[in-house]
C-alpha positions in Angstrom: -1.6 12.7 -1.8 -1.5 15.7 0.3 -3.0 15.9 3.8 -2.8 18.3 6.6 -2.0 15.6 9.2 1.7 15.6 10.0 2.0 11.9 10.5 1.3 9.2 8.0 2.8 5.8 8.0 2.9 3.7 4.8 2.2 -0.1 5.3 0.7 -3.2 3.8 -2.7 -4.5 4.9 -2.0 -7.7 6.8 -5.5 -8.4 8.2 -9.0 -7.4 7.6 -11.7 -8.3 10.1 -15.1 -7.1 9.1 -17.9 -6.8 11.6 -21.5 -5.6 11.4 -20.9 -1.9 11.4 -17.0 -1.5 11.7 -13.9 -3.4 10.2 -10.6 -3.8 12.0 -7.7 -3.3 9.7 -4.1 -4.4 10.6 -1.3 -2.6 8.7 2.4 -3.9 8.8 4.4 -0.8 8.8 7.7 -2.7 8.9 8.7 -6.2 9.5 7.2 -7.3 13.0 5.7 -3.7 13.5 1.9 -3.5 13.2 -0.7 -0.8 13.6 -4.5 -1.7 14.1 -7.2 0.7 13.3 -11.0 0.4 13.5 -12.9 2.1 10.6 -16.4 2.0 9.3 -17.2 -1.0 7.3 -18.4 1.0 4.5 -15.1 3.0 4.5 -13.1 -0.2 4.3 -15.3 -1.4 1.4 -14.9 1.9 -0.5 -11.1 1.9 0.0 -10.9 -1.6 -1.3 -8.9 -2.7 1.8 -7.9 -6.3 1.3 -4.8 -8.3 2.5 -1.7 -7.3 0.5 -2.9 -3.8 -0.5 -0.6 -0.9 0.3 -2.4 1.8 2.5 -1.5 4.6 4.9 -2.2 5.1 8.5 -2.8 8.9 9.0 -2.4 10.0 12.6 -3.7 13.3 14.0 -2.0 14.2 17.4 -5.3 15.0 18.9 -6.3 11.4 18.5 -3.2 9.5 19.9 -3.3 8.5 23.5 0.0 7.6 25.3 0.2 5.7 28.5 2.9 4.3 30.8 2.7 1.7 33.8 
């Protein structure tokens, strides 16, 4: 796989919560480290995302928001 994004994190699908339009995907990147993403339901189905499957979180810096208290 070759992509233009600089940040990709390999993980295992831990949870899939399908909704009417979107699906919430939880990836376990490392033991106790999880990343949650909301993608379209049709994309989740097309990718065959199910618990236990390996997948990548691809992060574009323009879409990451960082905040502090």
